[in-house]
C-alpha positions as CSV (number, residue, x, y, z in Angstrom):
1,M,133.9,-21.8,63.1
2,N,131.7,-18.5,64.9
3,T,129.0,-16.8,63.2
4,L,130.9,-13.7,62.0
5,A,133.7,-15.6,60.1
6,A,130.7,-18.0,58.3
7,L,129.8,-15.0,57.0
8,R,133.3,-13.5,55.2
9,S,134.0,-17.4,54.5
10,A,130.0,-17.2,52.5
11,W,131.1,-14.0,51.0
12,R,134.1,-15.0,49.9
13,A,132.6,-18.0,48.4
14,L,129.6,-15.5,46.6
15,T,132.0,-13.0,45.3
16,T,134.5,-15.7,43.6
17,N,131.9,-16.5,41.3
18,L,130.5,-13.4,41.3
19,M,128.4,-13.8,37.6
20,R,127.3,-17.2,39.2
21,S,125.9,-15.6,42.5
22,I,123.7,-12.8,40.3
23,L,122.1,-15.5,38.1
24,T,121.4,-17.7,41.1
25,M,119.5,-14.6,42.6
26,L,117.5,-13.9,39.0
27,G,114.5,-16.4,40.5
28,I,115.1,-14.5,43.7
29,I,115.2,-11.1,42.6
30,I,112.3,-11.3,39.9
31,G,109.7,-13.6,42.5
32,V,110.5,-11.0,45.6
33,A,109.6,-7.9,42.8
34,A,106.5,-9.7,41.3
35,V,105.1,-10.8,44.6
36,I,105.8,-7.0,46.1
37,T,104.4,-5.3,42.4
38,M,101.2,-7.7,42.9
39,I,100.0,-7.0,46.3
40,A,100.4,-3.5,46.2
41,V,98.5,-3.3,42.5
42,G,96.0,-5.8,44.2
43,S,96.2,-3.8,47.7
44,G,95.5,-0.4,45.7
45,A,92.5,-2.0,44.2
46,Q,90.6,-3.0,47.3
47,Q,90.9,0.3,49.0
48,R,89.9,2.1,46.0
49,V,86.9,-0.5,46.3
50,E,86.8,0.3,50.0
51,E,86.4,4.3,49.3
52,Q,83.4,3.2,46.9
53,I,81.6,1.9,49.6
54,K,82.2,4.5,52.2
55,G,81.5,7.0,49.4
56,L,78.1,4.9,49.1
57,G,77.2,5.0,52.3
58,S,77.3,1.5,54.2
59,N,74.3,-1.0,53.8
60,I,72.5,0.6,50.9
61,M,69.9,-0.3,48.5
62,L,68.0,1.1,46.2
63,V,64.6,0.8,45.0
64,L,63.7,1.4,41.7
65,P,60.5,2.0,39.5
66,G,60.2,-1.2,36.9
67,A,59.2,-1.6,33.0
68,Q,56.3,0.5,31.1
69,S,54.0,-1.4,29.2
70,T,52.3,-0.2,26.1
71,A,50.1,-2.4,23.1
72,G,52.4,-5.3,24.7
73,V,55.5,-3.7,24.2
74,R,57.9,-2.9,27.4
75,L,59.9,0.0,27.5
76,G,62.9,-0.7,29.3
77,A,64.2,-0.8,32.7
78,Q,62.7,1.9,35.5
79,T,60.7,3.6,33.0
80,G,57.2,3.1,34.5
81,Q,55.9,5.0,37.9
82,T,54.9,2.7,40.4
83,L,56.5,4.0,43.4
84,T,55.3,6.4,45.5
85,E,56.4,8.8,48.5
86,E,53.7,5.9,51.1
87,D,55.9,2.9,49.3
88,A,59.1,5.0,50.6
89,K,57.2,5.5,54.3
90,A,55.8,2.1,54.4
91,I,59.3,0.5,54.1
92,A,60.4,3.0,56.8
93,I,57.8,2.0,59.0
94,D,57.2,-1.8,58.3
95,V,60.4,-3.5,57.8
96,P,62.4,-3.9,60.7
97,E,65.7,-4.0,59.4
98,V,65.4,-1.0,57.8
99,Q,66.8,2.2,59.4
100,S,65.6,5.3,56.9
101,A,63.8,5.3,53.6
102,A,64.5,8.5,51.0
103,P,62.0,9.2,48.6
104,S,63.2,10.7,45.4
105,L,63.5,12.6,42.4
106,R,66.1,13.2,39.7
107,T,66.3,15.8,36.5
108,G,69.4,17.3,35.2
109,A,69.7,21.4,35.2
110,Q,71.2,24.2,34.1
111,V,72.0,26.3,37.3
112,V,72.6,30.1,37.4
113,A,74.3,32.2,40.4
114,G,75.7,35.8,39.7
115,N,77.6,35.6,36.1
116,S,78.3,31.8,36.2
117,N,76.3,29.3,35.3
118,W,76.8,25.0,35.6
119,N,74.3,21.8,34.5
120,T,74.1,19.7,37.4
121,S,71.9,17.2,38.6
122,V,69.3,18.0,41.0
123,F,68.0,16.1,43.5
124,G,63.9,16.1,44.8
125,T,64.3,14.4,48.2
126,T,63.7,14.3,52.0
127,P,66.0,14.9,54.8
128,E,66.3,11.0,55.4
129,Y,68.0,10.8,51.9
130,F,71.4,12.7,53.7
131,D,70.9,9.5,57.2
132,V,70.7,7.0,54.0
133,R,74.0,8.3,52.3
134,E,76.0,8.9,55.5
135,W,76.5,12.1,53.8
136,P,76.2,14.9,56.6
137,L,77.1,18.4,56.1
138,A,80.1,20.8,55.9
139,E,78.6,24.1,56.4
140,G,74.8,25.6,56.9
141,R,71.7,23.5,58.1
142,G,69.0,21.3,56.6
143,F,65.3,21.2,56.1
144,E,62.7,22.9,57.7
145,A,59.5,21.0,58.4
146,S,58.1,24.3,57.0
147,E,60.0,24.3,53.8
148,L,59.5,20.0,53.3
149,A,55.8,21.1,53.2
150,G,55.6,24.0,51.9
151,S,57.5,23.9,48.7
152,G,60.5,26.2,49.9
153,K,62.8,28.0,47.5
154,V,66.2,26.3,49.3
155,A,68.6,24.3,48.2
156,I,72.0,22.0,49.6
157,L,75.0,22.2,47.0
158,G,77.7,19.8,46.2
159,Q,81.5,20.5,46.2
160,T,82.0,20.2,42.7
161,V,78.6,23.2,42.2
162,V,80.3,25.3,44.9
163,D,83.4,25.1,43.3
164,Q,81.9,26.2,39.7
165,L,79.5,28.6,40.8
166,F,80.8,30.7,43.6
167,N,84.6,29.9,43.0
168,G,85.3,30.4,46.4
169,A,83.0,32.6,48.3
170,D,80.7,31.5,50.7
171,P,77.5,30.0,49.3
172,I,75.6,30.1,52.4
173,D,72.4,32.7,51.9
174,Q,73.3,33.7,48.2
175,S,70.3,33.3,45.2
176,I,70.7,30.2,42.5
177,R,68.0,30.2,39.9
178,I,67.1,26.8,38.5
179,K,65.1,27.0,35.3
180,K,64.1,30.6,36.5
181,V,63.3,29.7,40.0
182,P,65.7,31.3,42.5
183,L,66.6,29.4,45.9
184,T,68.7,29.9,48.2
185,V,71.3,28.1,49.6
186,I,71.4,26.8,53.2
187,G,73.7,24.2,53.2
188,V,76.8,22.5,51.7
189,L,77.6,18.9,52.0
190,T,81.1,17.5,52.6
191,R,82.7,15.9,49.5
192,K,82.3,12.6,48.6
193,G,84.0,12.2,45.5
194,Q,83.8,9.8,42.4
195,N,81.2,6.8,42.8
196,S,81.7,3.3,41.2
197,I,81.2,4.2,37.9
198,G,83.5,7.1,38.0
199,Q,80.4,10.1,38.1
200,D,81.2,13.1,40.3
201,Q,78.9,12.5,43.4
202,D,79.4,15.7,44.1
203,D,78.1,17.6,41.6
204,T,74.4,17.5,42.7
205,I,72.2,20.0,44.0
206,V,69.6,18.6,46.8
207,V,66.2,20.7,47.2
208,P,63.0,19.1,48.9
209,L,60.7,16.9,47.2
210,S,58.0,18.9,47.5
211,T,59.8,21.7,46.0
212,F,61.1,19.9,43.6
213,R,57.9,19.0,42.2
214,N,55.7,21.9,42.2
215,R,58.4,24.1,41.4
216,I,61.1,22.8,39.2
217,Q,59.3,20.3,37.3
218,G,55.7,22.1,37.8
219,M,54.6,18.1,38.0
220,S,51.1,17.8,40.1
221,G,52.0,14.5,41.2
222,G,48.5,13.3,42.1
223,K,47.1,11.8,45.4
224,L,50.0,9.3,45.0
225,K,53.1,11.4,44.5
226,R,55.1,9.5,42.3
227,V,58.9,9.4,42.9
228,G,61.8,8.3,40.7
229,S,63.6,6.0,43.3
230,V,63.4,4.9,47.1
231,S,67.3,5.1,49.1
232,V,67.3,2.3,51.8
233,K,69.4,2.0,54.9
234,V,69.4,-1.1,56.4
235,R,70.0,-1.4,60.6
236,E,73.7,-2.2,61.3
237,G,73.8,-5.8,62.2
238,Q,70.9,-6.3,60.0
239,S,70.6,-9.2,56.8
240,M,70.6,-7.5,53.6
241,K,69.2,-10.1,52.2
242,A,66.1,-10.3,54.7
243,A,65.6,-6.6,54.3
244,E,65.6,-6.9,50.3
245,D,63.1,-9.9,50.4
246,N,60.9,-7.7,53.5
247,I,60.9,-5.1,50.8
248,R,59.8,-7.0,47.9
249,E,57.0,-8.7,50.0
250,L,55.7,-5.6,51.3
251,L,55.0,-3.8,48.0
252,R,53.8,-7.0,46.3
253,Q,51.3,-6.5,48.8
254,R,50.7,-2.7,48.1
255,H,51.0,-2.8,44.7
256,R,48.4,-5.3,44.4
257,L,50.1,-8.1,42.5
258,Q,49.2,-11.5,42.4
259,A,51.4,-14.4,42.4
260,T,52.0,-15.4,38.7
261,Q,52.6,-11.6,38.4
262,D,56.4,-10.1,38.0
263,D,57.2,-7.3,40.1
264,D,56.5,-3.7,38.8
265,F,59.8,-2.6,40.6
266,S,63.3,-4.2,42.0
267,V,65.3,-3.8,44.3
268,R,69.1,-3.6,44.1
269,N,71.8,-4.2,46.7
270,L,74.7,-1.8,46.2
271,T,76.8,-2.5,48.5
272,E,76.9,-6.2,47.9
273,M,78.0,-5.5,44.3
274,L,81.1,-3.6,45.7
275,Q,81.5,-6.4,48.3
276,A,81.7,-8.4,45.4
277,Q,84.0,-6.6,42.9
278,E,86.6,-6.0,46.3
279,E,85.7,-9.5,47.0
280,S,87.3,-10.5,43.3
281,S,90.3,-8.4,43.3
282,R,91.0,-9.9,45.9
283,V,90.7,-13.0,44.9
284,M,92.8,-11.8,41.6
285,T,95.6,-10.5,44.5
286,L,95.8,-13.5,45.8
287,L,96.0,-15.4,42.9
288,L,99.2,-13.1,41.3
289,A,101.2,-13.6,44.2
290,A,100.6,-17.0,43.9
291,V,102.1,-17.1,40.1
292,A,104.7,-14.9,41.8
293,G,105.5,-17.5,44.4
294,V,106.4,-19.7,41.9
295,S,109.5,-17.7,40.9
296,L,110.9,-17.3,44.3
297,L,110.4,-21.7,44.1
298,V,112.2,-21.9,41.0
299,G,114.6,-19.4,42.0
300,G,114.9,-21.7,45.4
301,I,115.8,-25.1,43.4
302,G,118.1,-22.6,41.6
303,I,120.8,-22.0,44.9
304,M,120.3,-25.9,45.8
305,N,121.4,-26.5,42.6
306,I,124.6,-23.9,42.6
307,M,124.9,-24.9,46.2
308,L,124.9,-28.5,45.4
309,V,128.0,-28.0,42.6
310,S,129.4,-25.7,45.3
311,V,129.8,-28.8,47.4
312,T,131.3,-30.7,44.9
313,E,133.9,-28.0,43.9
314,R,134.7,-27.3,47.2
315,T,135.2,-31.1,48.2
316,R,139.0,-31.1,49.2
317,E,138.4,-27.8,51.0
318,I,135.7,-29.3,52.8
319,G,138.2,-32.3,54.2
320,L,141.1,-30.1,54.6
321,R,138.8,-28.1,56.9
322,M,137.6,-31.4,58.8
323,A,140.8,-32.4,58.9
324,V,142.4,-29.7,61.1
325,G,139.5,-29.5,63.5
326,A,136.2,-28.4,61.3
327,R,133.0,-30.1,63.2
328,G,130.2,-31.0,60.7
329,R,128.1,-28.7,62.5
330,D,130.6,-25.6,61.2
331,I,130.4,-27.1,57.6
332,L,126.6,-27.2,57.7
333,S,126.4,-23.4,58.9
334,Q,128.9,-22.2,56.3
335,F,127.3,-23.4,53.0
336,L,123.5,-22.5,54.9
337,I,124.6,-19.2,55.6
338,E,125.7,-19.1,51.8
339,A,122.7,-19.9,50.4
340,V,120.2,-17.6,53.0
341,T,122.8,-14.7,51.9
342,L,122.3,-15.4,48.7
343,S,118.3,-15.5,49.2
344,L,118.4,-12.5,51.6
345,M,120.6,-10.4,48.5
346,G,118.0,-11.3,46.3
347,G,115.0,-10.4,48.3
348,A,116.9,-6.9,48.6
349,I,117.3,-6.3,45.0
350,G,113.8,-7.5,44.6
351,V,112.5,-5.0,46.9
352,L,114.0,-2.1,45.0
353,L,113.1,-3.6,41.7
354,G,109.4,-4.5,43.2
355,A,109.0,-0.8,44.6
356,A,110.1,0.8,41.5
357,A,107.9,-1.7,39.5
358,T,105.1,-0.4,41.8
359,L,105.8,4.0,41.3
360,A,106.0,3.2,37.5
361,V,102.9,1.1,37.5
362,A,101.4,4.0,39.3
363,H,103.0,6.8,37.0
364,F,101.8,5.0,33.7
365,A,99.3,3.0,33.9
366,G,97.4,5.5,36.7
367,W,96.7,2.6,38.6
368,E,95.9,3.3,42.3
369,V,98.7,1.2,44.3
370,A,99.9,0.5,48.0
371,L,103.0,-0.4,49.0
372,S,102.9,-1.9,52.7
373,A,105.7,-2.6,54.7
374,Q,103.8,-6.2,55.2
375,A,104.6,-7.3,51.8
376,V,107.6,-6.7,51.8
377,A,108.3,-8.2,55.3
378,L,106.7,-11.1,53.4
379,A,108.6,-10.7,50.3
380,V,111.8,-10.5,52.4
381,G,110.8,-13.1,55.0
382,F,109.4,-15.8,52.3
383,S,113.2,-15.2,50.7
384,A,114.9,-15.9,53.9
385,A,112.7,-19.2,54.2
386,V,113.4,-20.4,50.6
387,G,117.5,-20.1,51.3
388,V,117.2,-22.0,54.4
389,F,114.7,-24.5,52.9
390,F,116.7,-25.5,49.8
391,G,120.0,-24.9,50.9
392,Y,119.8,-27.2,53.9
393,Y,119.8,-30.4,52.0
394,P,123.4,-29.0,50.1
395,A,124.9,-28.4,53.6
396,R,124.0,-31.2,54.7
397,R,125.7,-33.3,52.4
398,A,128.6,-31.4,53.3
399,A,128.5,-31.8,56.9
400,A,128.3,-36.0,56.2
401,L,131.0,-35.9,54.0
402,L,134.2,-37.6,55.7
403,P,137.6,-36.0,56.1
404,I,140.0,-38.8,54.5
405,Q,137.4,-39.7,51.5
406,A,136.9,-35.5,50.9
407,L,140.6,-34.9,50.6
408,R,141.3,-37.8,48.0
409,Y,138.6,-36.4,46.1
410,E,139.7,-35.7,42.7
């Protein structure tokens, strides 16, 4: 019996008991649909975390001041003023793993441009900040040395601020006011999007650190020039843990902390936090896919059961085929093709159902999904393998029947 004839015979056998065939395929259909949907949802979550890591910048750490204590009462994290511009310079110079370090101050302010106004975040920082965050300019220029040293009245805007204040007009060389301080727009940052907690990173204005301190906040800063945080970028290929340990050791020395004293600062490894989130998403995806794979195994067991029933029902037919010249491998291929056909048909329907379920999740739940051809191929290939694995025993049992015993079967 050639392959085409075996396919025709398998199709006739399956359509003769259509309802039974559909119920047999149900486990495969559900399994394939579940695998595709779970992988799509998990891949979407991983892509979202990867986008957040890219938006944050690679190999990033954030050094924050510690808690302030008043009469034995600790006021909470970041309430102290323990970091300085000199600390940032020392980190960049003395820690070999560090590529750049940028001190910064931050506040919220109402910004006015012409007849438009917008409340946004204002950052005072140095040019190293753009390197740390891997945040290039979309247009315009960066800060000049004279502007950094002399509290220049210049600003670089995020895309959201541009959209809100200028409504499509070119903002370069336009004037804005922050707390009645006039500033000239010299650049516009590329769009970053939201961070890991949903905040719009483009809703910001960046000014020179000296401008922020002397003009916007009106604080002298004293000789130490306190800052609110230091953003640190670790060199590519260097250990984040080693950099963190060296930064902590350096700052403890600079702040003259004794061995028994706690740190008056904190170091946060932001990239590792997001990568841990990505790893959690990957593990959850694998777990859900494994659970969905159980449905495929259950479906395979159902196929084996039905094929064994089919062999029993068609014993006389098998004996008749063998009596007129059919060989054992012809019977084997016939029943194996039936099992694989059931699996592949169930897989095809499962793919359609899984794609529909994925789109439904994206539309109604608002989750980010990523339906990939690899996931579809994996699910269909696994369903075909299930058909071969669980269909082989019934097919082998049919092929091993003796013609004379098969013809006498009642």
